[in-house]
N, C-alpha and C positions, 0 to 999 in steps of 0.2 A: 384449901383450894376447892375441895369437893363441896363443902357446905356453901361456900360463896358462889360456886358455879350453879348449884341447884337453886339457890335463892334467886340468882339472876335469871335463870330459866323460868322460875315461877313468876317473876315480874315481867317476863317477855322481853328481857334485855339480852337478846341472843348473842350479840357481839361479846359482851362481858361473860356470858355463860360459856362461850367457846374458849375464851382465854383461860378461865379458871378450870374448866373441865379438861382442857388439853394439859394444863399443868398437873392436875390430879392424875391423869392417865399415865404420866411419867413415873409416878410412884405406885399407883394402884393398877396393876396389869391384869387382874383376874375378875373384873366386875363387868358382866354384860350390861347391867343397868347404867353404869357410867358411860360406856360406849354408845348405848342406845340413846341416851339423852344428848350426848355430843352429836350423834347423827341427826337427831331431831332438830337441834339448834341450827346446824348447817342447812338442813332441808328447809326450815322455816325462813332462812335468809336467802334461799334460792341457790345455795352452793351445793350442787349435786355431786360433784366428784368427792369432796371431803365427806359429805353425808354417806356416800357409798362406802368409803373406806372405814368410817366409824361403824356403820351397820355390819360390815363384813367382820370387823374385829369382834363385835358383840356376838355375831353368829358363830364365829370360830370358837368362842368360849362356851357358847350354849346354843346348839342348833335347834333347840325346842323352846327358846325364849320367845314367847308369843308376841310381845311388844316389838321385838326386833324383826320378827317375821312380818308383822304388819308394816313396820317402817320400810322394809325391803319391798313389800307390795306397793306401798305408796310411791316409792322411788321408781319402781318399774312402770307404774301407771303414768307418772310424770314424763318418763322417757319413751312412752308409747310402746313398751314391751308388754303388751296386754296379756298374752298367754302366761308369761312369767309372773305378772302381777296376780293373775287368777290363782296360780299355784301357791304363791306366798300368802295371800289372804286366806285361802282355804286351810293352809297349814297353821296359820295363826289362830283360826277358829278352833282347830283341834288341839292346840298346844295347852298344856296344863297351866301355863303362866299367863295366858291371855286374860287380861282384866277388863278390857274395853270392847266388849262384843259389838256394841252398837256402831262404834267407829270402824271396826274391822268390816262389819257387814255393809256399811255404807261405802267403804272403799271397794269392796267386792262388787257392790251394785253398780258403781260408776264404771268399773272395768267391764262388767257384763253388758252395760248399756253401750259402751264404746265398741264392743264386739257385736252389737245389734241383737243381743239376747235379752230383749226388753222384758219378757215375762220373768226371766230369772232375776233381772235387776229389780223388778217390782216386788218379787217375793223376798229378796234380800232386804229391801227397804222396809217392808212390812215387819219382817223379823227384827230389824234394828229398832223399830218403834216399839215392838213388844218387849224387847230386852231392856229398853230404857225410854220411858215415855217422855223424858225431858231432853232427849238428845236432838236438838233443833235441826242439824244438817240433814237428818233422815227425812224430816218433814219438807224441807225446802226441795230436796232432790226428788222426792216422790211427787211433789207438786209440779216440778218441771217435767218429770216423766209423764204424768197424767196429761199435762197440757200439750207438750211437744210431740209425744208419740201416740197417745191414745185419743187425743182431742176431747178429753173429759174435763170440761171447764169447771163444772160445779165441784167436782172432786179436787181439782187443782186449787180452786179458791179456798176450800177447806184447809188444805195442806199449807198453803202460803199464810193463811190467817193464824194457824197454829204455830208456824215458824216464827212469825212476828211476835207472838206472845211469849215464846220460849227463849228466843235468842237475845243476847245482850244488845243494848242499843248501839254499841260500838261495832257490832258484827258487820263486816263489809257487804253482806248480802241483804241487810235490812232494807236498804233503799230499793234494790231490785225486787224484793218480795212485795214491798209496798206499791211499787209501780205495777206489778202483775195484778195485785188485788184491785187497784183502781181500774185497770183495763178490763179485767174479768167482770167486775161488778157492772161496768158500763155495757158490756156485751150481753150479760145475762138479764139486764133490765129491759 
């Protein structure tokens, strides 16, 4: 069940992943990774309560599991519990098991921006880009921050153009980024 659940998760078939990971969790009760992926599958389907329960189970097994802390941060961000999100994202960055620094920094940046701490948000996004030059969401979010907060059109244009090059064609933000590029080019000419 675990292998099938992880395969379905990798294929972005979150309903099937939830079914198989839930079955696996009935036999494997000591794996924070299993509960973390179950929480992510629920979160990606928009099911916040089951996601919270799965992340809590992973956290109870390993309070320093970086991915779980990031998942809890993302959940807190979605539910507008911004100070809580800040804490979880910062703990995730400090955790020994945190393997996706760019994603965590981008989540922290979005939280900082929502709290109107725009300079902190900008620094987090720049750090995210340094940590992984191919992590497209950091470029999109920095472009949006440059445009909407700082009114730096040329810098925003650069970030959106980099995002379009890095992101998959199926990324839902591709169209928004392309529209921003078109508007910015027209404004700057």
